[in-house]
PAZAPA-4460 file (N, C-alpha, C; in steps of 0.05 Angstrom, whole numbers, plus 32768, in hexadecimal, padded with zeros to 4 digits):
% residues 266
    n_x    n_y    n_z   ca_x   ca_y   ca_z    c_x    c_y    c_z   seq   type   mol
   897E   8803   8967   8994   87FC   8979   89AC   880E   8975     1      X     A
   89B7   8819   898A   89CE   882B   8987   89E8   881A   8987     2      X     A
   89FE   8827   8980   8A18   8819   897E   8A21   880E   8999     3      X     A
   8A1C   881D   89AE   8A24   8814   89C9   8A17   87F9   89D0     4      X     A
   89FD   87F8   89CB   89EE   87DF   89D1   89F8   87C8   89C0     5      X     A
   89FD   87CD   89A6   8A08   87B9   8994   8A22   87AE   899E     6      X     A
   8A34   87C0   89A7   8A4E   87B7   89B1   8A4B   87A5   89CA     7      X     A
   8A38   87AD   89DB   8A33   879C   89F3   8A2A   8781   89EB     8      X     A
   8A17   877F   89D8   8A0D   8765   89CF   8A23   8754   89C3     9      X     A
   8A35   8761   89B3   8A4B   8752   89A8   8A5E   8747   89BD    10      X     A
   8A63   8758   89D1   8A74   874F   89E8   8A68   8737   89F7    11      X     A
   8A4E   8739   89FB   8A40   8723   8A09   8A41   8709   89F9    12      X     A
   8A3E   870C   89DE   8A40   86F4   89CD   8A5C   86E8   89CE    13      X     A
   8A71   86FA   89CF   8A8C   86F0   89D1   8A91   86E2   89EB    14      X     A
   8A85   86EC   8A01   8A87   86DF   8A1B   8A7B   86C3   8A1A    15      X     A
   8A64   86C0   8A0D   8A57   86A6   8A0A   8A69   8693   89FA    16      X     A
   8A76   869E   89E5   8A88   868D   89D5   8AA1   8686   89E5    17      X     A
   8AA9   8697   89F7   8AC0   8691   8A09   8AB9   867A   8A1C    18      X     A
   8AA0   867A   8A25   8A97   8663   8A35   8A97   8649   8A26    19      X     A
   8A8E   864A   8A0C   8A8F   8632   89FC   8AAB   8629   89F7    20      X     A
   8ABE   863C   89F3   8ADA   8636   89EF   8AE6   8629   8A07    21      X     A
   8AE0   8634   8A1E   8AEB   862A   8A37   8AE1   860E   8A3D    22      X     A
   8AC8   8608   8A35   8ABE   85ED   8A39   8ACD   85D9   8A27    23      X     A
   8AD4   85E3   8A0F   8AE4   85D2   89FD   8AFF   85CC   8A08    24      X     A
   8B0B   85E1   8A15   8B26   85DD   8A21   8B26   85C8   8A36    25      X     A
   8B10   85C5   8A44   8B0E   85B1   8A5A   8B09   8595   8A51    26      X     A
   8B07   8591   8A36   8B00   8576   8A2C   8B14   8561   8A34    27      X     A
   8B2F   8567   8A35   8B42   8552   8A3E   8B3C   8549   8A5B    28      X     A
   8B30   855A   8A6A   8B2A   8553   8A86   8B11   8542   8A89    29      X     A
   8AFE   8546   8A77   8AE4   8538   8A7A   8AE3   851E   8A6A    30      X     A
   8AF6   851B   8A57   8AF6   8503   8A48   8AEA   8506   8A2C    31      X     A
   8AF0   84F3   8A1A   8AE8   84F5   89FF   8ACA   84F1   89FB    32      X     A
   8ABE   84E2   8A0D   8AA1   84DD   8A0B   8A91   84F7   8A0E    33      X     A
   8A9B   8509   8A1D   8A8C   8521   8A23   8A91   8536   8A0D    34      X     A
   8AA2   8531   89FA   8AA8   8545   89E5   8A8E   854C   89D5    35      X     A
   8A7E   8537   89CF   8A65   853C   89C1   8A53   854F   89D0    36      X     A
   8A52   854B   89EA   8A42   855D   89FB   8A4C   857A   89FA    37      X     A
   8A67   857C   89FA   8A73   8597   89F9   8A6C   85A5   89DE    38      X     A
   8A6D   8596   89C9   8A66   85A1   89AE   8A48   85A9   89AE    39      X     A
   8A37   8598   89B9   8A1B   859E   89BA   8A15   85B7   89CB    40      X     A
   8A23   85B9   89E1   8A20   85D1   89F2   8A2A   85EA   89E4    41      X     A
   8A40   85E7   89D4   8A4A   85FD   89C4   8A35   8607   89B0    42      X     A
   8A26   85F4   89A4   8A11   85FC   8991   89FA   860A   89A0    43      X     A
   89F3   8600   89B7   89DE   860D   89C7   89E6   8629   89D0    44      X     A
   89FE   862B   89DA   8A08   8645   89E3   8A08   8659   89CB    45      X     A
   8A12   864F   89B4   8A13   8661   899D   89F7   8669   8994    46      X     A
   89E4   8656   8994   89C9   865D   898D   89BC   8671   899F    47      X     A
   89C1   866D   89B9   89B5   8680   89CD   89C2   869C   89C9    48      X     A
   89DC   869D   89C6   89E9   86B6   89C1   89E0   86C3   89A7    49      X     A
   89DC   86B3   8992   89D2   86BE   8979   89B6   86CA   897B    50      X     A
   89A5   86BC   898A   8989   86C6   898D   8988   86E0   899D    51      X     A
   8996   86E0   89B3   8993   86F8   89C5   89A6   870F   89BE    52      X     A
   89BC   870A   89B0   89D0   871F   89AC   89D6   8725   898F    53      X     A
   89D7   8710   897E   89DE   8715   8962   89C5   871C   8951    54      X     A
   89AF   870F   8956   8997   8714   8946   898C   8730   8949    55      X     A
   898C   873C   8961   8983   8758   8963   8995   876B   8954    56      X     A
   89B0   8765   8953   89C2   8776   8944   89BD   8772   8926    57      X     A
   89B9   8759   891E   89B4   8753   8901   899B   8761   88F7    58      X     A
   8987   8763   8908   896E   8771   8900   8973   878E   88F9    59      X     A
   8987   879A   8905   898E   87B6   8900   89A0   87BA   88E8    60      X     A
   89AA   87A5   88DD   89BD   87A7   88C6   89B1   87B6   88AE    61      X     A
   8998   87AF   88A6   898D   87BE   888F   898C   87DC   8893    62      X     A
   8985   87E4   88AC   8984   8801   88B2   89A0   880D   88B2    63      X     A
   89B3   87FE   88BC   89CF   8808   88BC   89D9   880C   889F    64      X     A
   89D2   87F9   888E   89DA   87FB   8872   89CC   8813   8865    65      X     A
   89B3   8817   886C   89A4   882E   8861   89B0   8848   886A    66      X     A
   89B9   8849   8884   89C5   8862   888E   89DF   8868   8880    67      X     A
   89EF   8853   887A   8A08   8856   886C   8A02   8860   884F    68      X     A
   89EE   8855   8843   89E6   885E   8828   89DE   887C   8829    69      X     A
   89CF   8883   883D   89C6   889F   8840   89DD   88B2   8842    70      X     A
   89F4   88A9   884E   8A0B   88BB   8851   8A18   88C2   8837    71      X     A
   8A16   88B0   8823   8A24   88B4   880A   8A11   88BA   87F3    72      X     A
   89F8   88BF   87F8   89E5   88C6   87E2   89D7   88E0   87E9    73      X     A
   89CE   88EE   87D5   89C0   8907   87D9   89A2   8903   87D3    74      X     A
   8999   88EA   87D1   897D   88E5   87CB   896B   88EC   87E3    75      X     A
   8953   88F5   87DC   893F   88FB   87F1   892F   88E2   87F7    76      X     A
   8926   88DF   8810   8912   88CC   8818   88F8   88DB   881B    77      X     A
   88E2   88CD   8815   88C8   88D9   8816   88B7   88CD   882C    78      X     A
   88AE   88DE   883E   889C   88D6   8854   887F   88DE   884B    79      X     A
   886E   88CA   8849   8852   88CF   8841   8840   88D2   885A    80      X     A
   8832   88E8   885B   8820   88EE   8871   8803   88EF   8868    81      X     A
   87F1   88E9   887A   87D4   88EE   8877   87CB   8902   888B    82      X     A
   87C2   8919   8881   87B9   892F   8893   879B   8933   888F    83      X     A
   878C   8935   88A4   876F   893A   88A2   876A   8954   8892    84      X     A
   8757   8953   887F   8752   896A   886E   8748   8982   887E    85      X     A
   873E   897E   8896   8734   8994   88A6   874B   89A4   88B3    86      X     A
   8763   899A   88B0   877A   89A8   88BB   8782   89BF   88A9    87      X     A
   8792   89D2   88B3   879C   89E7   88A3   87B5   89DC   8895    88      X     A
   87B1   89D4   887C   87C7   89C6   886D   87DF   89D8   8869    89      X     A
   87D9   89F1   8862   87EF   8A04   885D   8801   8A08   8876    90      X     A
   87F4   8A0B   888D   8803   8A0E   88A6   8814   89F5   88AC    91      X     A
   8808   89DE   88A8   8815   89C5   88AE   882E   89C1   889C    92      X     A
   882A   89C6   8882   8841   89C3   8870   8857   89D6   8876    93      X     A
   8850   89EE   887E   8865   8A02   8886   8874   89FA   889E    94      X     A
   8866   89EF   88B2   8873   89E5   88CB   8886   89CE   88C5    95      X     A
   887D   89BC   88B4   888D   89A4   88AD   88A6   89AD   889E    96      X     A
   88A3   89C0   888C   88B9   89CA   887B   88CE   89D7   888C    97      X     A
   88C7   89E2   88A3   88DB   89F0   88B4   88EC   89DC   88C3    98      X     A
   88E6   89C3   88C3   88F6   89AF   88D2   8911   89AA   88C4    99      X     A
   8925   89A7   88D4   8940   89A1   88CA   8940   8986   88BB   100      X     A
   894B   8986   88A3   894D   896D   8894   8936   896A   887F   101      X     A
   8921   897B   8881   890B   897A   886E   8912   898C   8856   102      X     A
   8911   8981   883E   8918   8990   8826   8900   899B   8817   103      X     A
   88E9   898E   8818   88D1   8998   880C   88B9   898A   8817   104      X     A
   88A2   8997   8815   8888   898C   881D   8874   8992   8808   105      X     A
   8865   897E   8800   8851   8982   87EB   8838   8971   87F1   106      X     A
   8821   897B   87E7   8808   896B   87E8   8804   895F   87CD   107      X     A
   8802   8945   87CC   8800   8938   87B1   87E6   8929   87AD   108      X     A
   87D2   892D   87BF   87B9   891F   87BB   87A9   891E   87D5   109      X     A
   8794   890E   87D4   8783   890B   87EB   8772   88F2   87E9   110      X     A
   8767   88EA   8800   8755   88D2   8801   873C   88DB   880F   111      X     A
   8725   88D6   8801   870B   88DF   880B   86F9   88C7   8810   112      X     A
   86EF   88C6   8829   86DC   88B1   8830   86C0   88BC   882C   113      X     A
   86AF   88AC   881F   8694   88B5   8818   867F   88A1   8821   114      X     A
   8666   88A8   881D   8650   8894   8821   8652   8880   880A   115      X     A
   8643   886B   880C   8645   8855   87F9   863D   885E   87DD   116      X     A
   864D   8857   87C9   8647   885E   87AD   8644   8844   879D   117      X     A
   862E   8842   878E   862B   882A   877D   863B   882E   8763   118      X     A
   863A   8819   8753   864B   8819   873A   8645   8831   8728   119      X     A
   862B   8837   8724   8624   884D   8712   862E   8868   871D   120      X     A
   862C   886B   8737   8635   8884   8743   8654   8886   8742   121      X     A
   8661   8870   8745   867E   8870   8742   8687   8878   8726   122      X     A
   8678   886F   8712   867E   8877   86F6   867A   8895   86F2   123      X     A
   8665   88A0   86FF   8660   88BC   86FD   8677   88CC   8709   124      X     A
   8680   88C4   8721   8696   88D1   872F   86AF   88CF   871E   125      X     A
   86B4   88B8   8712   86CB   88B3   8701   86CC   88C7   86EA   126      X     A
   86B5   88CB   86DE   86B3   88DE   86C7   86BA   88FA   86D0   127      X     A
   86B0   8902   86E8   86B6   891C   86F3   86D4   8920   86F8   128      X     A
   86E0   890C   8704   86FD   890D   870A   870E   890E   86F1   129      X     A
   8705   88FF   86DC   8714   88FF   86C3   8715   891B   86B6   130      X     A
   8701   892B   86BB   86FF   8946   86AF   870E   895B   86BF   131      X     A
   8718   8953   86D7   8726   8966   86E8   8744   8966   86E1   132      X     A
   874F   897C   86D6   876A   897D   86CD   877F   897D   86E4   133      X     A
   8776   8982   86FC   8788   8982   8713   878E   8966   871D   134      X     A
   877E   8952   8713   8781   8937   871D   8791   8926   8709   135      X     A
   87A5   8919   8714   87B7   8908   8703   87AD   88EB   8702   136      X     A
   87A7   88E0   8719   879D   88C4   871C   8788   88C3   8732   137      X     A
   8777   88AF   8731   8764   88AB   8746   875A   888E   8747   138      X     A
   8750   8886   875E   8743   886C   8761   8729   8870   8771   139      X     A
   8715   8860   876A   86FB   8863   8777   86F2   8847   8780   140      X     A
   86E9   8845   8799   86DC   882D   87A3   86BF   8836   87AC   141      X     A
   86B1   8824   87B9   8696   882A   87C0   8693   8840   87D5   142      X     A
   86AA   8846   87E4   86A8   885B   87F8   86C2   886B   87FB   143      X     A
   86D4   8869   87E8   86ED   8877   87E9   86F6   8882   87CE   144      X     A
   86FF   889B   87CE   870A   88A7   87B6   8726   88B0   87BC   145      X     A
   873A   88A4   87AE   8756   88AC   87B2   8760   88BA   879A   146      X     A
   876C   88D1   879E   8774   88E3   8787   8791   88EA   8789   147      X     A
   87A0   88E7   8773   87BB   88F2   8770   87B9   890B   875E   148      X     A
   87C5   8920   8768   87C2   893A   875A   87DA   8940   8748   149      X     A
   87D4   894E   8732   87E9   8957   8720   87F7   8970   872A   150      X     A
   87E8   8980   873A   87F2   8999   8745   87F2   8996   8764   151      X     A
   880A   8998   8770   880D   8993   878C   87FC   89A7   879D   152      X     A
   87F7   89BF   8792   87EB   89D4   87A2   87CC   89D3   879F   153      X     A
   87C1   89C0   8791   87A4   89C1   878B   8794   89AE   879D   154      X     A
   87A0   89A2   87B1   8792   898E   87C1   8779   8999   87CF   155      X     A
   877C   89AF   87DC   8765   89BA   87EB   874E   89C2   87D9   156      X     A
   8755   89D1   87C3   8740   89DA   87B1   8733   89C3   87A2   157      X     A
   8743   89B0   8799   8738   8999   878B   8726   8988   879D   158      X     A
   872F   8984   87B6   871F   8975   87C9   8705   8984   87CF   159      X     A
   8706   899E   87D3   86EE   89AD   87D8   86DA   89AC   87C1   160      X     A
   86E4   89AE   87A9   86D3   89AD   8791   86C6   8991   878F   161      X     A
   86D5   897D   8795   86CB   8961   8793   86B5   895D   87A8   162      X     A
   86BA   8966   87C0   86A6   8962   87D6   868C   8970   87CF   163      X     A
   868E   8988   87C4   8676   8997   87BC   8667   8989   87A6   164      X     A
   8675   897F   8792   8669   8971   877B   865B   8957   8785   165      X     A
   8669   8949   8797   865D   8930   87A1   8644   8935   87B0   166      X     A
   8643   894A   87C1   862B   8950   87D0   8614   8957   87BE   167      X     A
   861A   8963   87A7   8605   896A   8794   85FA   8951   8786   168      X     A
   8609   893C   8787   8601   8923   877A   85FA   890D   878E   169      X     A
   85F4   8916   87A7   85E9   8904   87BB   85FE   88F3   87C9   170      X     A
   8617   88FA   87C8   862C   88EA   87D5   8636   88FB   87ED   171      X     A
   8636   88EE   8804   863F   88FB   881D   865D   88F7   8821   172      X     A
   866B   890D   8825   8688   890B   882A   868C   890A   8849   173      X     A
   8697   88F4   8852   869A   88EF   886F   86B3   88FC   887A   174      X     A
   86CA   88F6   8870   86E3   8903   8878   86F8   88FE   8863   175      X     A
   870D   890E   8864   8722   890C   8850   873E   8910   885C   176      X     A
   8752   8904   884F   876E   8909   8857   877D   8914   883F   177      X     A
   878D   8928   8844   879E   8933   8830   87B9   8925   8831   178      X     A
   87C3   891C   881A   87DD   890E   8819   87F3   8923   8817   179      X     A
   8806   8922   8829   881D   8934   8829   8837   8924   8827   180      X     A
   8848   892D   8814   8862   8921   8811   8877   8933   881D   181      X     A
   8887   8928   882F   889D   8937   883B   88B8   892B   8832   182      X     A
   88C7   893A   8822   88E1   8931   8819   88F6   893A   882C   183      X     A
   8905   8926   8836   8919   892B   884B   8934   891F   8843   184      X     A
   8949   8928   8850   8963   891C   884D   8963   88FF   8858   185      X     A
   8970   88EE   884A   896F   88D1   8851   8977   88CC   886E   186      X     A
   898B   88DA   8879   8994   88D5   8894   8982   88E2   88A9   187      X     A
   896E   88F1   88A0   895C   88FE   88B4   8941   88F1   88B5   188      X     A
   893D   88DB   88A6   8923   88CF   88A3   8918   88C6   88BE   189      X     A
   8928   88B7   88CE   891E   88AC   88E7   8917   88C3   88FA   190      X     A
   8928   88D7   88FD   8923   88EC   8910   890A   88FC   8908   191      X     A
   8907   8903   88EE   88F0   8913   88E5   88D7   8902   88E7   192      X     A
   88D8   88E9   88E0   88C1   88D7   88E2   88B6   88D6   88FE   193      X     A
   88C8   88D2   8912   88C0   88D1   892E   88B5   88EC   8937   194      X     A
   88C1   8902   892D   88B8   891D   8935   889B   8921   892A   195      X     A
   8896   8918   8911   887C   891C   8906   8867   890C   8915   196      X     A
   886E   88F3   891D   885C   88E3   892D   8856   88F0   8948   197      X     A
   886B   88FB   8954   8868   8908   896E   8855   8920   896D   198      X     A
   8854   892C   8955   8843   8943   8951   8827   893C   8947   199      X     A
   8821   8922   8947   8806   8919   8940   8800   8915   8923   200      X     A
   8815   8915   8912   8811   8910   88F6   8811   88F2   88F0   201      X     A
   8800   88E9   88DE   87FF   88CD   88D7   8812   88C7   88C0   202      X     A
   8827   88B8   88C6   883B   88B0   88B2   8831   8896   88A4   203      X     A
   882C   8898   888A   8822   8881   887B   8838   886F   8871   204      X     A
   884E   887A   8868   8864   886B   885D   887C   887C   8859   205      X     A
   8893   886F   8855   88AC   887D   884F   88B7   886F   8836   206      X     A
   88BF   887F   8822   88C8   8875   8809   88E2   8883   8801   207      X     A
   88F2   8875   87F0   890B   8880   87E6   8920   886B   87E3   208      X     A
   8937   8872   87D7   894C   885F   87D2   8956   8851   87EB   209      X     A
   895A   8860   8801   8963   8854   8819   894F   8840   8824   210      X     A
   8935   8847   8823   8920   8835   882D   891F   881C   881B   211      X     A
   8924   881F   8801   8924   8808   87EF   893B   87F5   87F7   212      X     A
   8952   8800   87FE   8969   87F0   8807   8962   87E1   8820   213      X     A
   8956   87EF   8834   894F   87E3   884D   893C   87CC   8849   214      X     A
   8927   87D1   8838   8913   87BC   8833   8920   87A4   8825   215      X     A
   8933   87A9   8813   8941   8793   8804   894F   8781   8818   216      X     A
   895F   878D   882A   896F   877D   883C   895D   8770   8851   217      X     A
   8946   877C   8858   8934   8770   886B   8927   8757   885F   218      X     A
   891F   8759   8845   8912   8743   8838   8926   872C   8834   219      X     A
   893F   8733   882E   8953   871E   8828   8965   8717   8840   220      X     A
   895D   871F   8857   896D   8719   886F   8969   86FC   8878   221      X     A
   897C   86F2   8887   897A   86D7   8892   8965   86D6   88A8   222      X     A
   8953   86C3   88A9   893F   86C1   88BE   894C   86BC   88D9   223      X     A
   893C   86C0   88EE   8946   86BD   8909   8951   86A1   890E   224      X     A
   8944   868C   8904   894E   8671   8908   8968   866D   88FB   225      X     A
   896C   867A   88E4   8986   8679   88D6   899C   8685   88E7   226      X     A
   8996   869C   88F3   89AA   86A9   8905   89B1   8697   891C   227      X     A
   899D   868A   8928   89A2   8678   893F   89B3   8661   8936   228      X     A
   89AD   8655   891F   89BC   863E   8915   89D9   8646   890F   229      X     A
   89DD   865C   8901   89F9   8664   88FB   8A08   866A   8915   230      X     A
   89FB   8677   8928   8A08   867D   8941   8A0F   8663   8950   231      X     A
   89FD   864F   894D   8A02   8635   895A   8A1A   8628   894D   232      X     A
   8A1D   862A   8932   8A34   861F   8925   8A4E   862C   892E   233      X     A
   8A4C   8647   8932   8A64   8656   893C   8A6B   864B   8958   234      X     A
   8A56   8646   8968   8A5B   863B   8983   8A69   8620   8981   235      X     A
   8A61   860F   896E   8A6E   85F5   896A   8A8B   85F9   8963   236      X     A
   8A90   860B   8950   8AAC   8610   8947   8ABD   8619   895E   237      X     A
   8AB2   862B   896E   8AC2   8635   8985   8AC7   861F   8999   238      X     A
   8AB3   860F   899E   8AB6   85F8   89B1   8ACB   85E4   89A7   239      X     A
   8ACA   85DE   898D   8ADE   85CC   8981   8AFA   85D8   8983   240      X     A
   8AFB   85F2   897E   8B15   8600   8980   8B20   85FD   899D   241      X     A
   8B0F   85FE   89B0   8B17   85FA   89CC   8B21   85DE   89D1   242      X     A
   8B14   85CB   89C4   8B1B   85AF   89C8   8B37   85A9   89BD   243      X     A
   8B3D   85B5   89A6   8B56   85AE   8999   8B6D   85C3   899D   244      X     A
   8B67   85D7   89AD   8B7C   85EC   89B0   8B95   85E0   89BE   245      X     A
   8B90   85D0   89D2   8BA7   85C4   89E1   8BB7   85B0   89D1   246      X     A
   8BAA   859D   89C3   8BB9   858B   89B2   8BC9   859A   899C   247      X     A
   8BBD   85AE   8990   8BCB   85BD   897B   8BE3   85CC   8987   248      X     A
   8BDF   85D8   899F   8BF5   85E6   89AC   8C0C   85D2   89B3   249      X     A
   8C05   85BA   89BC   8C1A   85A6   89C3   8C29   859E   89A9   250      X     A
   8C1A   859C   8993   8C27   8593   897A   8C3C   85A7   8972   251      X     A
   8C36   85C1   8974   8C49   85D5   896C   8C60   85D8   8980   252      X     A
   8C5B   85D1   8999   8C71   85D2   89AC   8C87   85BE   89A6   253      X     A
   8C80   85A8   8999   8C94   8594   8992   8CA9   859E   897E   254      X     A
   8CA1   85B1   896E   8CB3   85BC   895A   8CC1   85D5   8963   255      X     A
   8CBC   85DD   897C   8CC9   85F5   8986   8CE6   85EF   898C   256      X     A
   8CF8   8600   8982   8D15   85FB   8987   8D1B   8602   89A4   257      X     A
   8D2D   85F3   89B1   8D35   85FA   89CC   8D44   8614   89CC   258      X     A
   8D41   8623   89E2   8D4F   863D   89E4   8D6D   8639   89E8   259      X     A
   8D7C   864A   89DB   8D99   864A   89DE   8DA1   865D   89F5   260      X     A
   8DAA   8652   8A0B   8DB1   8663   8A22   8DCE   866B   8A22   261      X     A
   8DDB   8666   8A0C   8DF8   866F   8A0A   8E0B   865A   8A15   262      X     A
   8E02   8644   8A1D   8E13   862F   8A28   8E1B   861B   8A12   263      X     A
   8E34   8614   8A13   8E3E   8600   8A00   8E3D   85E4   8A0D   264      X     A
   8E36   85D2   89FE   8E37   85B6   8A08   8E4E   85A7   89FB   265      X     A
   8E5D   8598   8A0B   8E74   8589   8A01   8E6F   856B   8A04   266      X     A
***
């Protein structure tokens, strides 16, 4: 949501509150029995305004806080991509690195889908991977091998060697994805992420201090029903203010001193 839309939503909510206030002002005309109805309508109006106008703005608050944090920090955010191993990885990394806001691009691992492997075969593959010095960590399931590399530049060669070794041991390699990490400026994350998607790249996740802040505020944010209830309470307060504005004004008028027009009384 842009600032212009947020301002319009706030203005519309204020208009709804003005309606609730004006209904409160009319309470002397409709009688005391109808005051309860006016308060109830104030709650309803506040709840409706909160749902349609305040809640959409509130949903954007974590992102706004994240953007503010990004303005005052020099930390990088990391966009994780999955690129098919059949692609020209070097060309792709070079193209991504040329984008404005991108600080570095690296390949840090890969995921290989294979034919079904039983427990004994998984142990054999595990022994092979343990002896490969280019591999930092790995996980193996019955049809997937996920590898984190110690050397960012070894993804293609390590994957090729693994595929060859697996074929020699009766395991069919079906397809693979190379994991690419794109480090970007915090304030450029959204733009670069959308640009990568538009160019057909699969974005798996976004990580970093700003993303941690956004997730924290999203997890700890007030639920939609809470926003509606709080807005309804605001509607009640505004309606009550309308009900008592005239009596309070009359009360203060009693203590207003009469104007001195310069005339003397004898």
